C-alpha positions as CSV (number, residue, x, y, z in Angstrom):
1,M,0.0,0.0,0.0
2,L,1.5,3.3,-1.0
3,G,0.5,6.8,-2.0
4,P,1.1,10.5,-1.4
5,G,1.2,11.8,2.2
6,G,-2.2,12.5,3.7
7,A,-4.0,10.1,1.4
8,G,-4.9,7.7,4.2
9,V,-2.5,4.9,3.2
10,S,-2.2,3.5,6.7
11,T,-6.0,3.4,7.2
12,I,-6.6,1.6,3.9
13,A,-3.7,-0.8,4.7
14,A,-5.2,-1.6,8.1
15,A,-8.6,-2.1,6.5
16,A,-7.2,-4.5,3.9
17,A,-5.5,-6.5,6.6
18,V,-8.7,-7.1,8.6
19,G,-10.9,-7.5,5.4
20,P,-11.8,-10.7,3.6
21,V,-8.8,-12.9,2.9
22,R,-8.3,-15.4,0.1
23,G,-8.7,-18.9,1.7
24,G,-11.9,-18.2,3.5
25,P,-12.3,-18.0,7.2
26,D,-9.1,-19.9,7.8
27,G,-7.0,-17.4,5.9
28,R,-4.5,-15.3,7.9
29,A,-3.4,-11.8,7.1
30,L,-0.3,-9.9,8.4
31,L,-0.1,-6.2,8.5
32,I,3.6,-5.0,8.4
33,T,4.5,-1.4,9.2
34,L,7.9,0.4,9.6
35,D,6.4,3.4,11.4
36,R,8.9,4.3,14.1
37,F,6.1,5.9,16.2
38,R,4.1,2.6,16.1
39,Q,0.8,4.2,15.4
40,A,-0.8,1.0,14.2
41,S,-0.7,-0.7,17.6
42,R,-2.4,2.3,19.1
43,V,-5.1,2.2,16.4
44,F,-5.8,-1.5,17.2
45,G,-5.4,-1.0,20.9
46,V,-2.8,-3.8,21.3
47,Y,0.5,-4.0,23.0
48,S,3.1,-4.6,20.3
49,T,6.7,-5.7,20.7
50,P,8.7,-4.7,17.6
51,G,9.7,-7.7,15.5
52,V,6.9,-9.9,17.0
53,A,3.6,-10.5,15.2
54,V,0.7,-9.9,17.5
55,P,-3.0,-10.7,16.9
56,I,-5.3,-7.7,16.0
57,S,-8.4,-9.7,15.0
58,Q,-9.5,-13.3,14.6
59,G,-7.8,-13.6,11.2
60,A,-5.1,-10.9,11.2
61,A,-1.9,-10.0,13.0
62,L,0.4,-6.9,13.2
63,L,4.1,-6.8,12.8
64,E,5.9,-3.6,13.6
65,I,9.5,-3.6,12.4
66,D,12.3,-1.9,14.3
67,T,15.0,-1.3,11.7
68,L,17.5,-0.2,14.4
69,A,17.1,-3.5,16.2
70,L,17.5,-5.4,12.9
71,L,20.7,-3.4,12.2
72,G,22.1,-4.3,15.6
73,E,21.5,-8.0,15.1
74,A,23.0,-7.9,11.6
75,W,26.1,-6.0,12.7
76,S,26.8,-8.3,15.5
77,G,27.0,-11.2,13.0
78,L,29.2,-9.2,10.7
79,R,31.9,-8.2,13.2
80,S,33.7,-11.5,13.3
81,P,34.2,-12.1,9.5
82,V,35.1,-8.4,9.1
83,S,37.7,-8.4,11.8
84,L,39.2,-11.6,10.4
85,A,39.9,-9.9,7.1
86,G,42.4,-7.7,8.9
87,G,44.3,-4.8,7.3
88,A,44.1,-1.1,7.8
89,V,40.7,-0.8,6.1
90,T,39.0,-3.0,8.6
91,E,40.9,-1.8,11.7
92,G,38.4,-0.2,14.2
93,L,35.3,-1.4,12.4
94,G,34.4,-3.7,15.3
95,D,34.1,-0.6,17.5
96,I,31.4,1.0,15.4
97,D,27.9,1.0,17.0
98,P,24.8,0.0,14.9
99,E,23.4,3.5,15.4
100,E,26.3,4.9,13.4
101,L,25.3,2.9,10.4
102,T,21.7,4.1,10.1
103,G,22.7,6.9,7.8
104,L,24.2,4.6,5.2
105,P,21.8,4.6,2.2
106,G,19.6,1.5,1.9
107,I,21.0,-0.5,4.8
108,A,18.1,-0.3,7.2
109,E,15.6,-0.6,4.4
110,L,17.3,-3.7,3.1
111,L,17.2,-5.4,6.5
112,A,13.5,-4.6,6.7
113,W,13.0,-6.2,3.2
114,R,14.8,-9.4,4.4
115,R,12.4,-9.7,7.3
116,I,9.4,-9.0,5.0
117,R,10.6,-11.6,2.6
118,D,11.1,-14.2,5.4
119,E,7.5,-13.6,6.5
120,A,6.2,-13.9,2.9
121,V,7.8,-17.3,2.3
122,S,7.1,-18.7,5.8
123,G,3.8,-20.2,4.7
124,R,2.0,-18.7,7.8
125,W,0.1,-16.1,6.0
126,S,-2.5,-16.0,3.2
127,R,-2.0,-12.3,2.7
128,I,0.7,-9.8,3.7
129,V,-0.1,-6.1,3.6
130,L,2.9,-3.8,3.7
131,D,2.1,-0.3,4.8
132,C,4.5,2.1,2.9
133,S,3.3,5.3,4.5
134,G,4.6,7.8,7.0
135,E,8.1,9.3,6.5
136,M,9.0,6.5,4.1
137,D,9.8,7.2,0.4
138,A,7.7,4.3,-0.8
139,L,9.0,4.3,-4.4
140,G,12.6,4.6,-3.2
141,F,12.0,1.8,-0.6
142,L,10.8,-0.5,-3.4
143,G,14.0,0.1,-5.3
144,V,16.4,-0.5,-2.4
145,P,17.2,-4.2,-3.0
146,A,18.1,-3.7,-6.7
147,M,20.1,-0.6,-5.8
148,V,22.2,-2.3,-3.1
149,A,22.9,-5.3,-5.3
150,G,24.0,-3.1,-8.1
151,Y,26.3,-0.9,-6.0
152,V,27.9,-4.0,-4.3
153,E,28.6,-5.6,-7.7
154,R,30.1,-2.5,-9.1
155,L,32.3,-1.8,-6.0
156,W,33.4,-5.4,-5.4
157,P,32.4,-7.6,-8.4
158,R,32.0,-11.3,-7.8
159,H,35.0,-12.3,-9.8
160,R,37.2,-10.0,-7.7
161,R,35.7,-11.4,-4.5
162,L,36.5,-14.9,-5.6
163,A,40.1,-14.0,-6.7
164,G,40.7,-12.1,-3.5
165,A,39.5,-14.9,-1.3
166,A,41.7,-17.3,-3.2
167,E,44.8,-15.1,-2.8
168,N,44.1,-14.1,0.8
169,P,42.1,-16.7,2.9
170,R,41.3,-14.0,5.5
171,L,39.0,-12.4,2.9
172,T,36.9,-15.6,2.6
173,G,34.5,-14.7,5.4
174,G,34.0,-11.2,4.0
175,A,33.5,-12.4,0.5
176,A,30.9,-15.0,1.8
177,V,29.0,-12.2,3.6
178,V,28.9,-10.1,0.5
179,D,27.8,-13.1,-1.6
180,A,25.0,-13.7,0.8
181,L,24.0,-10.0,0.7
182,V,23.8,-9.9,-3.1
183,A,21.8,-13.2,-3.1
184,D,19.4,-11.8,-0.6
185,C,18.9,-8.6,-2.7
186,L,18.3,-10.6,-5.9
187,D,15.9,-12.9,-4.1
188,I,13.9,-10.0,-2.9
189,V,13.9,-8.3,-6.3
190,E,12.5,-11.5,-7.9
191,L,9.8,-11.7,-5.3
192,L,8.8,-8.0,-5.8
193,L,8.6,-8.5,-9.6
194,D,6.6,-11.7,-9.4
195,P,3.2,-10.6,-10.8
196,T,1.5,-13.8,-9.5
197,C,1.9,-12.9,-5.9
198,V,2.9,-9.3,-5.4
199,H,0.7,-6.3,-6.3
200,A,0.9,-2.6,-5.5
201,H,-2.2,-0.8,-4.3
202,V,-2.1,3.0,-4.7
203,V,-4.1,5.2,-2.3
204,V,-4.9,8.7,-3.4
205,P,-7.4,11.4,-2.3
206,T,-10.3,12.4,-4.5
207,G,-10.1,15.4,-6.8
208,V,-7.7,16.5,-9.5
209,H,-4.6,16.1,-7.3
210,G,-5.5,12.5,-6.5
211,T,-5.9,11.7,-10.2
212,E,-2.5,13.2,-11.0
213,M,-0.8,11.3,-8.2
214,A,-2.4,8.0,-9.3
215,Q,-1.1,8.5,-12.8
216,R,2.4,9.3,-11.6
217,H,2.6,6.4,-9.1
218,V,1.3,3.8,-11.6
219,A,3.7,5.1,-14.3
220,V,6.7,4.7,-11.9
221,L,5.6,1.3,-10.7
222,D,5.3,0.2,-14.3
223,L,8.8,1.4,-15.0
224,M,10.0,-0.6,-12.0
225,G,8.1,-3.7,-13.3
226,I,5.8,-3.9,-10.3
227,V,2.2,-4.7,-11.0
228,T,-0.5,-2.3,-9.8
229,A,-3.7,-4.0,-9.0
230,E,-5.9,-1.0,-8.3
231,V,-6.2,2.6,-7.1
232,F,-8.2,3.4,-4.0
233,R,-9.8,6.9,-4.1
234,N,-10.1,7.8,-0.4
235,P,-12.4,10.8,0.4
236,G,-11.3,10.8,4.1
237,V,-13.6,11.7,6.9
238,A,-17.0,13.0,5.9
239,S,-17.7,16.7,6.1
240,A,-20.7,19.0,6.0
241,E,-19.7,20.0,2.4
242,P,-21.1,18.0,-0.5
243,A,-18.7,15.1,-1.4
244,A,-16.8,15.5,-4.6
245,D,-17.5,12.9,-7.3
246,I,-14.9,10.2,-7.5
247,D,-13.1,10.1,-10.8
248,T,-13.1,6.4,-11.8
249,T,-11.0,6.9,-14.9
250,P,-8.2,4.3,-14.7
251,P,-4.6,5.6,-14.9
252,R,-4.1,2.9,-17.6
253,D,-5.8,-0.2,-18.9
254,G,-5.9,-3.1,-16.5
255,V,-5.8,-0.9,-13.3
256,G,-9.1,-0.6,-11.6
257,V,-10.3,2.4,-9.5
258,V,-12.1,1.7,-6.3
259,G,-14.0,4.3,-4.2
260,V,-13.6,4.1,-0.4
261,A,-16.6,4.8,1.9
262,S,-16.5,8.0,3.9
263,L,-17.0,7.7,7.7
264,P,-18.1,10.5,10.1
265,T,-15.0,9.9,12.3
266,P,-11.6,8.3,11.7
267,P,-11.8,4.5,12.1
268,R,-10.2,3.3,15.3
269,T,-11.6,-0.2,15.6
270,V,-11.6,-3.3,13.5
271,A,-15.4,-2.9,13.0
272,A,-15.0,0.6,11.8
273,L,-12.2,-0.3,9.4
274,R,-14.4,-3.0,7.9
275,K,-17.1,-0.4,7.2
276,L,-14.7,1.2,4.7
277,G,-15.4,-1.7,2.4
278,V,-11.8,-2.2,1.3
279,A,-11.3,-5.5,-0.6
280,V,-8.0,-5.9,-2.4
281,S,-7.4,-7.9,-5.5
282,D,-5.3,-11.0,-4.9
283,G,-5.5,-12.6,-8.3
284,P,-2.4,-13.2,-10.4
285,G,-1.3,-10.5,-12.7
286,V,0.9,-10.3,-15.8
287,A,4.4,-8.7,-16.2
288,V,4.2,-5.0,-16.9
289,G,6.5,-2.1,-17.9
290,S,10.3,-2.8,-18.1
291,R,9.7,-6.3,-16.8
292,A,7.9,-7.1,-20.0
293,A,10.4,-5.4,-22.3
294,E,10.9,-7.0,-25.7
295,V,13.9,-6.9,-28.1
296,E,13.3,-6.9,-31.8
297,H,15.7,-7.3,-34.7
298,L,14.5,-4.7,-37.1
299,S,17.0,-4.9,-40.0
300,G,20.5,-5.5,-41.2
301,T,23.2,-8.0,-40.1
302,G,26.4,-7.8,-38.2
303,V,27.5,-4.2,-37.4
304,T,24.8,-2.8,-39.7
305,A,21.9,-4.4,-37.7
306,T,19.3,-2.3,-35.9
307,Y,17.6,-3.5,-32.8
308,R,14.7,-2.1,-30.8
309,L,14.0,-2.4,-27.1
310,S,10.4,-1.5,-26.2
311,W,7.8,-1.8,-23.5
312,R,4.4,-0.2,-22.8
313,Q,5.0,2.8,-20.5
314,P,2.5,5.3,-19.2
315,L,3.9,8.9,-19.4
316,P,1.8,11.4,-17.4
317,D,4.5,14.1,-17.6
318,P,6.6,13.8,-20.7
319,R,9.0,16.6,-19.5
320,S,10.1,14.3,-16.6
321,L,11.3,11.5,-18.9
322,A,15.1,11.2,-19.3
323,L,17.3,8.3,-20.5
324,G,21.0,7.5,-20.0
325,R,23.4,4.6,-20.2
326,S,25.7,3.2,-17.5
327,G,27.6,0.1,-18.6
328,D,25.2,-2.7,-19.2
329,D,22.2,-0.8,-17.8
330,L,19.8,1.7,-19.3
331,L,19.0,4.5,-16.9
332,V,15.4,5.7,-17.1
333,T,14.1,8.7,-15.1
334,L,10.4,9.3,-14.8
335,S,8.6,11.7,-12.4
336,G,11.8,12.2,-10.4
337,V,12.5,8.4,-10.0
338,R,15.5,6.8,-11.7
339,H,15.4,3.1,-12.5
340,R,18.1,0.8,-13.9
341,V,16.9,-1.5,-16.7
342,S,19.4,-4.3,-17.3
343,L,20.1,-4.6,-21.0
344,P,19.8,-8.0,-22.7
345,S,23.2,-9.4,-23.7
346,V,22.7,-8.7,-27.4
347,L,22.3,-4.9,-26.6
348,R,25.3,-4.6,-24.3
349,R,27.6,-4.3,-27.3
350,C,25.4,-1.7,-28.9
351,T,25.0,2.0,-28.7
352,V,21.7,3.9,-28.5
353,T,20.8,5.7,-31.7
354,D,17.3,6.8,-31.0
355,A,14.7,6.9,-28.3
356,R,11.1,8.0,-28.5
357,W,7.7,7.5,-26.8
358,E,4.7,7.0,-29.1
359,D,1.3,5.3,-28.8
360,G,2.0,4.4,-25.2
361,M,5.2,2.6,-26.0
362,L,8.8,3.6,-25.0
363,N,11.0,2.6,-27.9
364,I,14.9,2.7,-27.8
365,R,16.9,1.8,-31.0
366,F,20.4,0.3,-30.9
367,R,23.2,-0.2,-33.4
368,P,26.2,-2.5,-32.8
369,D,29.4,-0.9,-31.6
370,P,32.0,-2.0,-34.1
371,A,34.7,-1.7,-31.5
372,V,33.2,-4.5,-29.3
373,W,30.8,-6.3,-31.7
374,P,32.0,-10.0,-32.3
375,R,33.5,-10.6,-35.7
376,T,32.0,-13.0,-38.1
377,G,32.0,-16.5,-36.7
378,Q,32.4,-15.5,-33.1
379,G,28.7,-15.1,-32.3
380,V,27.1,-13.1,-29.6
381,D,26.9,-14.2,-25.9
């Protein structure tokens, strides 16, 4: 569950957790929140211990994640292999407190993702609702696992880790830790991009601003390859003024728009949350956006060939679209969010010759780079 601030994301997430769950009355739902102020436990009137799932209704539980506690546990397990590596670089690392690491980009968020992933694959829950509200940059949070994996591989690539561990046995523990970190990141990315089990639900207010925010969120989610199931238009608490009509125009084909009931007071009980009538879609989806990108051979052979990489991409604000290239990745910026799209192997030896958006499709043309393109008979990896 994600959306702009003040849209009522936490309320809709809580209502989804206590609503009907696939699997009938025996289905179990888990509401996960990273709110440091632990507002969810106050709403449900339960005593919550961070890191422990506590019941909030007959078929639902609440898990409040404390990223600082997760960081402390992870750092205590890293100190031994790091200290064994030795050298001037690692000297003194064992004296660093976990609190000093909270400012490192992506560290706390990645540890939260590991816990979320563990709950998702535990088999205990029929539905997991992740509340991406509060101070969190929800779209940035969704991109953390891929970002961390990419940075680690560029700073210390796997072939260098293996070579270093072979030459210096003291590096074996550190290399193993990094290998496990990258594997965790890639595992989480694959889970997030699985349209059969993970769906984004966007919560926006009514009115023109809500319509614009829905379009931007869905466009960025498509770029990231994350399936959007529906958009909830939340009018908030009822007022004396006449309610505005809810715009039910979908931000793109395949994304439904659902109106949420307006209550006279903010819902603070399970019964009140259920009156909102929130029912989320759990059915399997299909790959979208960059996840569904296709490569076409348009013409020519060898270094005279032309290829096209394309995918269907909503573009609510054309001025915000920018493209770049970094190694084997295509950098696409949309509505202030930059996303790396890994290029297929055949395009990694090519240069971009043209890029355009037309008829709802983002099309990028490539031509082989003669300096690195295989000669006749060598083939392409």
